[in-house]
KEKE-3310 file (N, C-alpha, C; in steps of 0.2 Angstrom, whole numbers, plus 5000, padded with zeros to 4 digits):
npx = (4761:4747:4740:4729:4728:4718:4714:4708:4695:4687:4676:4660:4661:4652:4642:4642:4631:4626:4623:4632:4634:4628:4630:4645:4645:4639:4651:4661:4657:4659:4674:4675:4668:4678:4690:4688:4686:4697:4704:4712:4728:4732:4726:4730:4729:4733:4729:4715:4707:4694:4686:4684:4692:4686:4676:4659:4647:4638:4648:4661:4654:4650:4663:4670:4662:4664:4677:4678:4673:4681:4690:4684:4684:4694:4706:4720:4722:4731:4735:4737:4735:4726:4728:4716:4712:4713:4726:4728:4714:4712:4723:4718:4720:4727:4737:4730:4721:4729:4727:4718:4720:4719:4730:4737:4744:4749:4759:4771:4783:4782:4784:4795:4795:4791:4775:4775:4772:4768:4771:4772:4783:4790:4795:4785:4789:4778:4778:4771:4772:4761:4753:4762:4765:4774:4778:4775:4779:4794:4804:4803:4809:4820:4824:4826:4822:4818:4804:4796:4786:4796:4805:4802:4798:4810:4818:4810:4808:4823:4825:4818:4825:4836:4830:4826:4840:4843:4836:4838:4836:4822:4805:4798:4784:4777:4769:4762:4754:4754:4757:4763:4775:4770:4760:4742:4729:4711:4702:4697:4701:4708:4720:4737:4745:4750:4758:4764:4773:4770:4771:4781:4794:4798:4806:4808:4807:4808:4823:4832:4821:4807:4798:4783:4772:4762:4753:4742:4730:4730:4714:4710:4715:4732:4745:4764:4774:4781:4781:4775:4761:4744:4729:4718:4700:4685:4675:4668:4672:4670:4661:4671:4676:4667:4672:4681:4686:4684:4695:4703:4719:4729:4740:4754:4764:4779:4791:4803:4809:4800:4784:4769:4754:4737:4724:4704:4693:4680:4663:4651:4643:4634:4630:4637:4631:4634:4622:4617:4608:4592:4578:4563:4568:4578:4569:4560:4566:4568:4580:4589:4582:4594:4600:4592:4595:4605:4619:4617:4623:4616:4618:4611:4605:4595:4586:4582:4582:4578:4563:4564:4571:4577:4570:4560:4568:4574:4562:4560:4575:4581:4593:4596:4610:4617:4612:4616:4615:4619:4620:4617:4622:4635:4652:4663:4675:4671:4668:4671:4670:4674:4684:4693:4691:4698:4709:4722:4721:4731:4736:4727:4725:4737:4738:4727:4736:4745:4738:4732:4742:4754:4768:4772:4784:4798:4798:4785:4777:4780:4773:4760:4757:4758:4751:4740:4741:4738:4726:4718:4722:4713:4701:4699:4700:4690:4678:4680:4676:4664:4657:4650:4641:4646:4631:4618:4619:4608:4605:4604:4615:4620)
npy = (5130:5126:5108:5095:5082:5066:5051:5032:5030:5022:5017:5012:5001:4992:4992:4982:4975:4987:4997:5011:5020:5032:5040:5041:5048:5060:5065:5066:5078:5086:5086:5092:5105:5112:5111:5120:5132:5134:5136:5126:5118:5104:5089:5073:5058:5043:5027:5016:5018:5014:5000:4990:4976:4974:4986:4990:4996:5008:5013:5017:5028:5038:5039:5043:5057:5061:5064:5073:5086:5087:5092:5103:5113:5116:5112:5100:5081:5069:5052:5036:5018:5005:4990:4989:4990:4988:4989:4989:4992:5004:5012:5013:5021:5031:5041:5051:5053:5062:5073:5081:5083:5073:5064:5046:5033:5021:5009:4999:5004:5017:5023:5029:5041:5056:5066:5083:5099:5114:5131:5147:5145:5138:5121:5107:5089:5076:5058:5046:5029:5013:5002:4990:4972:4960:4947:4948:4962:4960:4953:4962:4974:4968:4965:4949:4941:4946:4949:4952:4967:4978:4976:4978:4988:4995:4995:5003:5013:5018:5018:5030:5040:5043:5049:5061:5065:5072:5082:5097:5106:5103:5104:5090:5079:5062:5050:5036:5019:5010:5001:5010:5008:5008:5017:5014:5003:5001:4992:4992:4990:4979:4966:4968:4957:4943:4932:4942:4952:4964:4977:4993:5002:5017:5027:5023:5034:5047:5047:5050:5066:5066:5083:5083:5066:5057:5047:5031:5018:5015:5019:5028:5048:5049:5056:5054:5059:5076:5078:5066:5056:5050:5052:5045:5037:5044:5042:5033:5015:5005:5001:5003:5013:5023:5032:5041:5058:5062:5065:5079:5081:5099:5104:5116:5120:5131:5141:5135:5127:5119:5107:5117:5110:5108:5101:5097:5095:5084:5083:5075:5061:5049:5047:5033:5022:5011:4999:4992:4980:4974:4968:4975:4985:4993:4997:5005:5017:5036:5037:5035:5041:5049:5037:5035:5039:5036:5022:5007:4996:4981:4973:4963:4957:4948:4934:4922:4922:4933:4936:4939:4950:4959:4965:4972:4979:4988:4993:5006:5010:5015:5012:5002:4991:4976:4963:4956:4942:4941:4930:4934:4924:4911:4907:4915:4912:4899:4902:4901:4909:4923:4918:4918:4931:4945:4939:4934:4926:4917:4917:4908:4898:4892:4888:4878:4870:4866:4864:4850:4844:4846:4857:4869:4868:4878:4877:4869:4881:4891:4886:4883:4900:4901:4894:4901:4914:4910:4905:4918:4927:4917:4918:4931:4935:4925:4932:4944:4939:4933:4946:4949:4956:4956:4949:4957:4961:4954:4943:4934:4929:4917)
npz = (5274:5277:5284:5285:5293:5292:5294:5293:5287:5285:5276:5273:5282:5293:5309:5321:5310:5306:5293:5290:5283:5282:5291:5288:5277:5282:5289:5283:5278:5288:5287:5276:5280:5289:5280:5273:5284:5290:5279:5275:5265:5262:5262:5271:5271:5276:5274:5275:5268:5263:5271:5266:5253:5242:5240:5243:5229:5235:5241:5235:5231:5241:5247:5235:5235:5245:5244:5233:5240:5248:5240:5233:5243:5243:5245:5242:5241:5248:5249:5254:5254:5266:5277:5274:5262:5244:5237:5224:5218:5225:5221:5208:5192:5197:5191:5183:5192:5199:5192:5196:5209:5218:5225:5225:5233:5233:5230:5230:5224:5223:5234:5239:5230:5230:5232:5226:5233:5233:5242:5247:5255:5246:5243:5246:5254:5251:5257:5253:5261:5261:5267:5272:5268:5274:5269:5256:5250:5252:5242:5232:5239:5241:5253:5252:5265:5276:5289:5298:5300:5305:5298:5283:5283:5289:5277:5266:5271:5270:5258:5254:5263:5255:5245:5252:5256:5241:5239:5246:5260:5257:5264:5274:5274:5280:5277:5286:5284:5299:5316:5329:5339:5358:5354:5357:5355:5351:5349:5341:5327:5316:5316:5310:5308:5312:5325:5334:5328:5321:5327:5325:5330:5338:5336:5321:5312:5321:5320:5308:5307:5302:5294:5298:5302:5297:5304:5301:5306:5320:5329:5339:5342:5344:5352:5351:5346:5345:5333:5326:5326:5328:5320:5322:5319:5310:5316:5329:5331:5339:5354:5364:5361:5365:5373:5369:5361:5347:5333:5320:5315:5313:5306:5304:5292:5292:5285:5292:5304:5321:5316:5317:5328:5330:5339:5332:5338:5331:5323:5335:5327:5331:5345:5359:5368:5381:5390:5405:5417:5422:5411:5410:5421:5411:5404:5408:5415:5418:5417:5407:5396:5386:5378:5370:5359:5355:5349:5356:5367:5376:5389:5399:5415:5420:5429:5421:5406:5395:5382:5366:5368:5362:5353:5362:5366:5354:5355:5365:5360:5348:5342:5346:5344:5349:5361:5373:5385:5402:5414:5432:5441:5447:5445:5437:5436:5428:5415:5401:5391:5396:5403:5390:5385:5376:5372:5362:5347:5344:5355:5363:5356:5359:5372:5372:5367:5376:5386:5381:5378:5383:5385:5367:5358:5349:5336:5332:5337:5329:5317:5322:5323:5308:5304:5308:5304:5290:5289:5293:5284:5271:5279:5275:5260:5258:5265:5256:5242:5245:5244:5256:5272:5290:5298:5307:5322:5333:5342:5356:5365:5379)
capx = (4755:4743:4738:4724:4726:4715:4715:4702:4689:4683:4670:4658:4660:4645:4641:4636:4628:4620:4625:4636:4636:4624:4637:4651:4644:4641:4658:4664:4655:4661:4678:4677:4669:4683:4694:4685:4684:4705:4711:4718:4729:4733:4723:4733:4722:4738:4725:4710:4701:4690:4683:4683:4697:4682:4670:4652:4647:4637:4654:4665:4649:4650:4668:4670:4657:4669:4683:4675:4666:4687:4692:4678:4682:4701:4713:4722:4722:4737:4733:4739:4733:4729:4728:4710:4712:4716:4729:4727:4708:4712:4728:4720:4718:4730:4739:4721:4716:4731:4726:4711:4723:4720:4738:4736:4751:4747:4762:4779:4786:4780:4786:4802:4793:4784:4771:4777:4768:4772:4770:4773:4791:4796:4793:4785:4787:4772:4779:4766:4770:4756:4753:4767:4764:4780:4777:4773:4783:4800:4807:4801:4813:4830:4827:4820:4827:4814:4801:4792:4784:4801:4813:4804:4798:4816:4820:4806:4813:4830:4825:4816:4830:4841:4830:4825:4847:4841:4832:4841:4831:4815:4801:4795:4777:4777:4762:4762:4752:4759:4756:4769:4777:4767:4753:4734:4722:4707:4699:4692:4705:4710:4727:4738:4749:4749:4762:4768:4778:4766:4774:4789:4798:4794:4813:4812:4802:4812:4830:4831:4816:4802:4795:4777:4773:4755:4752:4737:4731:4722:4709:4711:4719:4736:4754:4768:4781:4778:4779:4772:4754:4739:4723:4710:4696:4684:4669:4668:4671:4667:4660:4678:4677:4663:4673:4685:4683:4687:4697:4708:4726:4728:4747:4756:4772:4782:4799:4807:4805:4797:4777:4764:4748:4731:4719:4699:4685:4675:4657:4647:4635:4630:4633:4634:4631:4634:4619:4618:4602:4586:4575:4560:4569:4580:4563:4557:4573:4570:4587:4593:4583:4602:4605:4587:4598:4613:4619:4616:4625:4613:4620:4604:4607:4587:4590:4580:4585:4572:4559:4563:4571:4580:4562:4555:4572:4572:4553:4562:4582:4579:4599:4600:4616:4619:4613:4618:4611:4625:4619:4620:4625:4637:4658:4668:4684:4671:4668:4674:4668:4678:4694:4695:4689:4703:4716:4725:4719:4737:4738:4721:4729:4743:4738:4726:4741:4751:4733:4730:4751:4761:4772:4774:4792:4799:4795:4777:4775:4781:4768:4754:4759:4758:4745:4736:4743:4734:4718:4714:4721:4711:4695:4696:4698:4683:4674:4678:4674:4658:4653:4641:4644:4642:4623:4616:4620:4601:4603:4606:4623:4624)
capy = (5126:5122:5103:5093:5073:5064:5044:5029:5031:5015:5018:5006:4998:4991:4993:4979:4972:4992:5002:5017:5025:5042:5043:5043:5054:5065:5067:5069:5084:5090:5086:5099:5111:5112:5110:5129:5134:5134:5137:5119:5117:5099:5084:5067:5052:5037:5022:5012:5022:5010:4996:4983:4978:4977:4992:4990:5005:5013:5014:5021:5033:5042:5041:5052:5063:5066:5066:5078:5089:5091:5097:5109:5117:5121:5105:5093:5076:5065:5047:5031:5012:5003:4985:4987:4994:4984:4994:4989:4996:5013:5015:5012:5028:5037:5045:5054:5059:5067:5080:5083:5086:5068:5062:5040:5030:5012:5003:5001:5008:5022:5027:5034:5048:5062:5072:5088:5104:5121:5136:5153:5145:5132:5113:5101:5083:5072:5052:5038:5021:5012:4995:4983:4964:4959:4943:4952:4965:4959:4951:4969:4979:4967:4960:4942:4938:4951:4943:4958:4976:4984:4974:4980:4996:5000:4998:5010:5021:5021:5023:5040:5045:5043:5056:5066:5070:5074:5088:5100:5112:5106:5101:5085:5076:5057:5045:5027:5015:5003:5001:5010:5005:5017:5018:5012:5001:5004:4986:4991:4988:4972:4966:4967:4952:4938:4934:4947:4955:4969:4982:4996:5006:5025:5029:5025:5041:5052:5048:5056:5066:5073:5090:5079:5063:5056:5039:5029:5009:5014:5024:5034:5050:5050:5061:5047:5065:5082:5079:5060:5056:5046:5056:5042:5037:5051:5040:5027:5008:5003:5002:5005:5019:5026:5037:5048:5064:5058:5073:5080:5087:5104:5105:5122:5120:5137:5141:5132:5125:5110:5110:5119:5104:5107:5096:5100:5089:5082:5081:5067:5061:5046:5043:5026:5017:5002:4999:4984:4977:4970:4969:4979:4991:4996:5000:5012:5021:5040:5042:5034:5045:5051:5033:5032:5041:5032:5015:5005:4988:4979:4967:4959:4953:4945:4931:4920:4924:4936:4933:4944:4956:4965:4968:4976:4984:4993:5000:5012:5012:5009:5009:4995:4985:4971:4963:4949:4939:4939:4926:4934:4919:4908:4908:4919:4907:4895:4901:4899:4916:4927:4915:4919:4938:4948:4937:4933:4919:4911:4914:4903:4890:4891:4885:4874:4863:4866:4857:4844:4838:4849:4866:4867:4869:4885:4874:4868:4887:4896:4880:4887:4903:4900:4891:4906:4919:4908:4906:4926:4927:4914:4920:4939:4930:4922:4938:4947:4935:4934:4953:4950:4959:4953:4949:4963:4956:4954:4936:4933:4924:4918)
capz = (5271:5281:5281:5290:5297:5296:5291:5295:5288:5285:5273:5271:5289:5299:5314:5323:5304:5305:5290:5294:5276:5280:5298:5286:5273:5287:5294:5278:5274:5291:5288:5269:5281:5293:5277:5269:5290:5291:5275:5273:5258:5259:5268:5271:5273:5276:5272:5277:5267:5264:5275:5263:5249:5238:5241:5237:5224:5239:5249:5233:5231:5248:5247:5230:5237:5252:5242:5230:5242:5252:5235:5232:5248:5242:5247:5238:5246:5247:5252:5253:5254:5273:5277:5273:5257:5242:5236:5215:5217:5228:5215:5198:5189:5200:5187:5182:5199:5202:5187:5198:5214:5223:5225:5228:5234:5234:5228:5236:5221:5222:5243:5236:5223:5232:5231:5228:5233:5235:5244:5245:5254:5241:5239:5253:5249:5256:5253:5257:5263:5260:5271:5268:5271:5272:5265:5248:5248:5254:5237:5228:5241:5238:5256:5255:5273:5281:5292:5302:5298:5304:5292:5276:5285:5287:5272:5263:5273:5268:5250:5255:5265:5252:5240:5254:5254:5236:5239:5254:5261:5255:5269:5271:5279:5277:5277:5286:5292:5304:5323:5332:5348:5362:5352:5358:5350:5352:5348:5332:5322:5313:5319:5303:5308:5317:5328:5337:5323:5319:5328:5324:5334:5334:5333:5316:5313:5322:5320:5306:5308:5295:5298:5303:5303:5299:5305:5301:5309:5327:5328:5344:5342:5350:5351:5350:5347:5343:5327:5323:5328:5325:5320:5324:5313:5311:5319:5333:5327:5342:5362:5366:5360:5365:5377:5364:5355:5339:5331:5317:5317:5309:5305:5300:5291:5290:5280:5294:5310:5320:5313:5323:5326:5337:5336:5332:5336:5324:5327:5335:5322:5336:5353:5360:5377:5386:5398:5410:5420:5419:5405:5413:5422:5408:5398:5412:5417:5413:5414:5402:5390:5379:5375:5364:5351:5354:5347:5362:5368:5382:5394:5402:5421:5424:5433:5418:5398:5391:5380:5362:5372:5355:5349:5366:5368:5351:5354:5366:5360:5342:5336:5347:5339:5352:5369:5377:5394:5407:5421:5439:5446:5444:5446:5432:5433:5425:5409:5394:5387:5399:5400:5381:5381:5376:5369:5354:5345:5344:5364:5366:5354:5363:5380:5372:5366:5381:5391:5380:5377:5384:5381:5363:5357:5346:5329:5333:5338:5322:5313:5323:5319:5302:5301:5313:5300:5283:5290:5292:5275:5270:5279:5275:5253:5257:5264:5249:5237:5243:5244:5262:5276:5293:5302:5313:5331:5335:5346:5366:5369:5385)
cpx = (4752:4739:4734:4724:4722:4716:4708:4697:4683:4678:4669:4656:4653:4648:4637:4630:4624:4626:4629:4636:4633:4631:4641:4650:4645:4647:4662:4665:4658:4669:4680:4676:4675:4690:4694:4687:4689:4709:4717:4721:4730:4729:4728:4730:4729:4733:4719:4704:4694:4690:4685:4690:4692:4675:4663:4651:4645:4644:4658:4660:4652:4658:4671:4668:4662:4675:4681:4674:4677:4691:4691:4681:4691:4708:4715:4723:4728:4735:4734:4735:4732:4729:4720:4710:4713:4719:4729:4721:4710:4719:4726:4715:4722:4734:4735:4720:4723:4730:4722:4714:4722:4724:4736:4742:4750:4752:4770:4784:4787:4782:4791:4801:4788:4780:4773:4772:4769:4768:4773:4783:4795:4790:4791:4783:4782:4776:4774:4770:4764:4754:4756:4765:4772:4782:4778:4776:4792:4806:4808:4807:4818:4831:4823:4820:4819:4806:4793:4794:4791:4808:4811:4802:4805:4819:4817:4807:4817:4830:4821:4818:4834:4837:4830:4833:4848:4839:4834:4838:4823:4812:4800:4789:4780:4770:4764:4757:4751:4756:4763:4768:4777:4763:4748:4730:4718:4698:4695:4697:4709:4717:4730:4743:4748:4755:4769:4773:4776:4769:4779:4789:4796:4802:4813:4808:4804:4818:4832:4825:4813:4800:4788:4777:4765:4752:4743:4736:4726:4720:4707:4715:4724:4743:4757:4775:4777:4773:4778:4766:4748:4734:4718:4708:4689:4675:4671:4667:4668:4666:4667:4681:4673:4666:4677:4681:4687:4688:4701:4715:4727:4738:4748:4764:4776:4789:4802:4805:4804:4788:4772:4758:4746:4726:4712:4695:4681:4667:4657:4641:4631:4633:4633:4635:4630:4629:4618:4612:4597:4582:4571:4562:4575:4574:4559:4561:4571:4577:4590:4590:4588:4601:4599:4589:4604:4614:4619:4619:4623:4617:4615:4606:4600:4589:4585:4581:4576:4569:4559:4565:4576:4575:4560:4561:4573:4567:4555:4570:4580:4586:4603:4602:4617:4617:4615:4615:4619:4619:4620:4621:4631:4646:4660:4672:4680:4668:4669:4676:4672:4683:4696:4695:4699:4710:4717:4724:4723:4739:4731:4724:4732:4743:4732:4730:4742:4744:4732:4738:4752:4762:4774:4783:4793:4796:4787:4774:4773:4776:4764:4753:4756:4750:4737:4732:4738:4726:4714:4717:4715:4700:4694:4693:4694:4677:4673:4676:4666:4652:4648:4650:4641:4633:4621:4614:4612:4600:4606:4611:4623:4629)
cpy = (5124:5112:5101:5085:5071:5055:5039:5028:5026:5015:5010:5000:4998:4991:4989:4975:4980:4995:5008:5022:5031:5044:5045:5047:5060:5069:5068:5076:5088:5092:5094:5104:5113:5113:5119:5135:5140:5135:5131:5119:5112:5094:5077:5063:5046:5031:5020:5018:5019:5003:4990:4981:4979:4979:4989:4998:5009:5017:5021:5027:5038:5042:5047:5055:5067:5069:5074:5085:5094:5094:5103:5115:5120:5118:5102:5087:5073:5058:5040:5025:5006:4995:4983:4989:4989:4989:4994:4994:5003:5014:5017:5020:5033:5044:5051:5057:5061:5074:5082:5085:5081:5061:5053:5037:5023:5007:5006:5006:5013:5029:5030:5043:5051:5066:5080:5095:5110:5126:5143:5153:5140:5127:5109:5095:5080:5064:5049:5033:5019:5004:4991:4977:4962:4950:4945:4954:4964:4958:4959:4974:4974:4965:4955:4938:4941:4948:4948:4966:4979:4982:4980:4989:5000:5000:5001:5014:5022:5023:5031:5041:5048:5049:5060:5070:5073:5080:5093:5106:5111:5101:5095:5081:5067:5051:5038:5026:5008:5003:5001:5010:5012:5019:5014:5011:5002:4999:4985:4989:4981:4971:4966:4962:4948:4933:4935:4949:4960:4975:4984:5002:5014:5029:5029:5033:5046:5054:5044:5056:5070:5078:5085:5070:5057:5050:5035:5020:5011:5020:5029:5041:5048:5053:5055:5053:5070:5081:5071:5057:5053:5051:5051:5039:5044:5049:5035:5021:5003:5004:5003:5012:5028:5035:5045:5052:5061:5068:5073:5083:5092:5106:5111:5122:5128:5135:5137:5132:5120:5114:5113:5113:5105:5102:5101:5093:5089:5081:5075:5067:5055:5044:5036:5025:5011:5001:4993:4984:4977:4971:4976:4986:4996:5000:5006:5016:5029:5041:5040:5036:5046:5044:5033:5035:5039:5027:5013:4997:4985:4973:4967:4955:4948:4939:4924:4923:4928:4935:4937:4950:4961:4968:4974:4981:4991:4997:5007:5015:5010:5010:5003:4990:4975:4971:4957:4950:4938:4936:4926:4931:4916:4909:4909:4914:4902:4894:4904:4908:4922:4925:4918:4926:4941:4947:4936:4926:4914:4909:4908:4897:4887:4886:4879:4866:4862:4863:4852:4839:4840:4853:4864:4869:4874:4881:4873:4877:4892:4891:4884:4894:4907:4900:4897:4910:4917:4907:4913:4927:4923:4917:4927:4937:4929:4930:4942:4946:4936:4940:4953:4953:4956:4955:4956:4957:4958:4949:4936:4930:4924:4920)
cpz = (5276:5280:5289:5288:5298:5293:5295:5292:5287:5281:5268:5275:5290:5304:5320:5319:5302:5301:5292:5289:5276:5285:5294:5280:5278:5289:5289:5275:5281:5289:5279:5273:5285:5288:5274:5276:5291:5286:5273:5267:5255:5263:5267:5273:5271:5280:5278:5275:5266:5268:5273:5258:5243:5238:5238:5233:5227:5243:5243:5232:5236:5248:5241:5231:5241:5248:5236:5233:5246:5246:5232:5236:5247:5246:5243:5244:5242:5252:5249:5257:5263:5274:5274:5265:5250:5236:5226:5214:5217:5219:5209:5197:5192:5197:5186:5189:5199:5197:5192:5206:5220:5220:5230:5228:5236:5232:5231:5231:5220:5228:5244:5231:5228:5230:5230:5229:5235:5238:5244:5247:5250:5243:5247:5249:5253:5252:5259:5257:5266:5266:5267:5272:5269:5269:5256:5245:5250:5248:5232:5233:5241:5246:5257:5260:5278:5283:5296:5296:5298:5299:5286:5279:5284:5281:5265:5263:5271:5260:5247:5260:5258:5246:5241:5254:5247:5233:5246:5253:5262:5264:5269:5278:5275:5279:5278:5288:5293:5311:5327:5338:5351:5360:5356:5355:5354:5353:5341:5326:5323:5312:5312:5302:5313:5316:5331:5334:5320:5320:5326:5327:5330:5332:5326:5310:5313:5322:5312:5307:5300:5301:5301:5298:5302:5300:5305:5305:5314:5325:5333:5341:5345:5348:5352:5352:5344:5336:5324:5329:5322:5325:5322:5320:5316:5316:5324:5328:5330:5348:5365:5365:5360:5371:5375:5361:5348:5336:5324:5319:5312:5309:5300:5300:5286:5287:5282:5302:5311:5318:5320:5322:5333:5333:5334:5330:5332:5330:5327:5332:5327:5342:5353:5368:5379:5393:5398:5414:5416:5415:5406:5415:5416:5404:5403:5415:5412:5414:5408:5394:5382:5378:5369:5357:5347:5349:5355:5360:5375:5385:5400:5407:5423:5424:5427:5410:5397:5386:5371:5366:5364:5353:5353:5368:5362:5352:5360:5365:5352:5338:5342:5345:5343:5359:5369:5382:5397:5416:5427:5440:5443:5446:5439:5427:5428:5419:5403:5390:5391:5402:5393:5381:5382:5374:5364:5353:5346:5353:5367:5361:5358:5370:5377:5370:5373:5385:5390:5378:5378:5382:5373:5359:5351:5340:5328:5335:5331:5315:5315:5321:5312:5300:5304:5306:5293:5284:5292:5285:5271:5270:5275:5266:5253:5258:5259:5243:5238:5243:5251:5266:5284:5297:5307:5320:5336:5341:5353:5366:5376:5388)
residu = (UNK:UNK:UNK:UNK:UNK:UNK:UNK:UNK:UNK:UNK:UNK:UNK:UNK:UNK:UNK:UNK:UNK:UNK:UNK:UNK:UNK:UNK:UNK:UNK:UNK:UNK:UNK:UNK:UNK:UNK:UNK:UNK:UNK:UNK:UNK:UNK:UNK:UNK:UNK:UNK:UNK:UNK:UNK:UNK:UNK:UNK:UNK:UNK:UNK:UNK:UNK:UNK:UNK:UNK:UNK:UNK:UNK:UNK:UNK:UNK:UNK:UNK:UNK:UNK:UNK:UNK:UNK:UNK:UNK:UNK:UNK:UNK:UNK:UNK:UNK:UNK:UNK:UNK:UNK:UNK:UNK:UNK:UNK:UNK:UNK:UNK:UNK:UNK:UNK:UNK:UNK:UNK:UNK:UNK:UNK:UNK:UNK:UNK:UNK:UNK:UNK:UNK:UNK:UNK:UNK:UNK:UNK:UNK:UNK:UNK:UNK:UNK:UNK:UNK:UNK:UNK:UNK:UNK:UNK:UNK:UNK:UNK:UNK:UNK:UNK:UNK:UNK:UNK:UNK:UNK:UNK:UNK:UNK:UNK:UNK:UNK:UNK:UNK:UNK:UNK:UNK:UNK:UNK:UNK:UNK:UNK:UNK:UNK:UNK:UNK:UNK:UNK:UNK:UNK:UNK:UNK:UNK:UNK:UNK:UNK:UNK:UNK:UNK:UNK:UNK:UNK:UNK:UNK:UNK:UNK:UNK:UNK:UNK:UNK:UNK:UNK:UNK:UNK:UNK:UNK:UNK:UNK:UNK:UNK:UNK:UNK:UNK:UNK:UNK:UNK:UNK:UNK:UNK:UNK:UNK:UNK:UNK:UNK:UNK:UNK:UNK:UNK:UNK:UNK:UNK:UNK:UNK:UNK:UNK:UNK:UNK:UNK:UNK:UNK:UNK:UNK:UNK:UNK:UNK:UNK:UNK:UNK:UNK:UNK:UNK:UNK:UNK:UNK:UNK:UNK:UNK:UNK:UNK:UNK:UNK:UNK:UNK:UNK:UNK:UNK:UNK:UNK:UNK:UNK:UNK:UNK:UNK:UNK:UNK:UNK:UNK:UNK:UNK:UNK:UNK:UNK:UNK:UNK:UNK:UNK:UNK:UNK:UNK:UNK:UNK:UNK:UNK:UNK:UNK:UNK:UNK:UNK:UNK:UNK:UNK:UNK:UNK:UNK:UNK:UNK:UNK:UNK:UNK:UNK:UNK:UNK:UNK:UNK:UNK:UNK:UNK:UNK:UNK:UNK:UNK:UNK:UNK:UNK:UNK:UNK:UNK:UNK:UNK:UNK:UNK:UNK:UNK:UNK:UNK:UNK:UNK:UNK:UNK:UNK:UNK:UNK:UNK:UNK:UNK:UNK:UNK:UNK:UNK:UNK:UNK:UNK:UNK:UNK:UNK:UNK:UNK:UNK:UNK:UNK:UNK:UNK:UNK:UNK:UNK:UNK:UNK:UNK:UNK:UNK:UNK:UNK:UNK:UNK:UNK:UNK:UNK:UNK:UNK:UNK:UNK:UNK:UNK:UNK:UNK:UNK:UNK:UNK:UNK:UNK:UNK:UNK:UNK:UNK:UNK:UNK:UNK:UNK:UNK:UNK:UNK:UNK:UNK:UNK:UNK:UNK:UNK:UNK:UNK:UNK:UNK:UNK:UNK:UNK:UNK:UNK:UNK:UNK:UNK:UNK:UNK:UNK:UNK:UNK)
# end
């Protein structure tokens, strides 16, 4: 059986306020073309199908067209929900969709109920673990004391391994949406936890092993073990991913033995460029011609803040999406932005408490982590309720 591993489509995502649906539609067409060219039997999609729990009508239309194109190319699809998806909404009509070759696994109850697909060598069992929020699913899993992703994932895997023992000789593929230790984030992923308990150990997937483990959540293609991999997102979703080659994994399962895996680079729909310099120099530099077709992030180093910089930049770089002004003088250690860049919210809050009243104790730190987690959940709930998207990043920031 030939399997195509893709993940983290994030349909409906914007890039600094720019709608990416056209780009996403093009890359889904490329995946369907790959399915047809390589004779893929099954496409696995471990989570973050959509970018929001309440996707727009246009996002749903693009996603459905992608599913239809892949199915028409000859492959069945097994998909799970990620931390961006609404399990209820994505899983609506799952039994009906299965009749058409789209198998959705979005609930804890379905995690140990595999999708069974056959080839000339027999059955392959596809187990789909959706994103598991410990606070929500620990009761259903019978582990009320669980607080970390490792604990709830361990409970689900125990159920899955029990089912595998009842299927001797069956080849197994696991889909999971998780942050596995050893994986490297690329900056565009949303944290799936607050308090440092989001990661899970690699050996959960290798001892005992599956024939293949298709991971989702991290946006760069990565190999954690021969049979444990992230495919990454099919498009770059941050300028930190500008140097990545986006890809999907082609996995061949024979009658026995380890899976044979090879990567297939996906087409670059639109490149990313980060430019730095004085405004007039950037507008005149002939060496920057390739960037005119890229999404562009600009750091201006003019001595004085340029007026109407974004408008002027877009006259040459029509896909410019972000601009900031970096004053060329001054001590960087005194700039608050530089001091907090790249740090977690909890780390920043912890440092603030230490500066103003002394090192917080363990209980106070736990209260802080819980408050931050509640704030994240409330912010996401409000964002989904209002159905809005971030405004285009067109303002200069100091």
